[in-house]
C-alpha angles and dihedrals in degrees: 000000000000137000124229140179140189127195133188124178140079115355111277135172110265089239093060090059102033107027115021103058112095093245097028126163086258090059092042088065088077106010113034114172102204105027110133098188121044129357108227128046101203103130097094141308140213143192128201124188142167128237122210115275093009118100094191113083126229121229138203114192135168136180096225134065118296093234091060095055107093093182092061092067091060092043093050092048098056108024113090129191143164094217125039135171119188139166141185115209137225103184118221091209130014112249145168098247094094112179091356086075094051120099143269097070112194144200127163108325095340133101122190140186135180126206110190140030141272102240111236094012127210100014095048092057094053094097089059097053090089089061089073129066111245092247090059092049090051089050097058108144092220138358098250132100094257091059090051092051089049090054090053092049094044091051090057092046090053089049089058104261119153114248096259094050092045087061100036099055097051089047091054092047093048093045089056094046095043110017097186093058124125109220114179103157129184126195138169138176094196095270107045131038122210125186142167129217108207117148101342141057124289128174137177137199120196137180100188113234092017119050146338131200124194115190145159087246137357116277092210140009097264109146089225090080114105128188119236113229116246116266094029134130116216129201117192139177135156087279094063145274135297123197126199129177122252109212121212103238091211089061095051113089115230116261118253112251117252115259 
């Protein structure tokens, strides 16, 4: 269904993070090791990164497979960054949005990616349309489920939510509306990474005080990699990683009214 990765740490060439590791995101586009749904991620890719002294990230996105883009090799060799978010895409449904449907989505200082699917899209998401102002619905960056989730997350960010809560609340809403959904979300503001594990694999590797990587699957066999439990929200920075449970609201019995 897609693979994605976020890194924060010392400035590195993009290729050192995304291409050079033995099981890199680049390789995961055709040979993922832990992907539960789909086998090839050839329906687009994207990379977002931050330059020093500039809070707004740059992006490079394409509609085709990452291995077929000869320009990406040069870009990855020379561009350096201390925070990166990248994804390779396996589309649920073919569409006309081309690279507009490829993560990372962006607004302001934020970058976002979704690995998974809203079950029953688009009908299942109809009850959540009212959660967004009409202008934000009309501003969807693509017509797929990932763009809709991004709109929900972005609305909460603009309302002042911290990164982890901006992910957690939409996941809970979507899980109630479409229980079979897979909602692994990845978000960064250039300093902090937030992610959810809901229905698919998520891993992290951290060297506290230096760097942290959050990814759909490990890009090498380093024993520092740890798997994130399902239904968890993760917050990561160079200082380390925090994990908090995400409860399924359908599984939580209603509270008794006060008497």
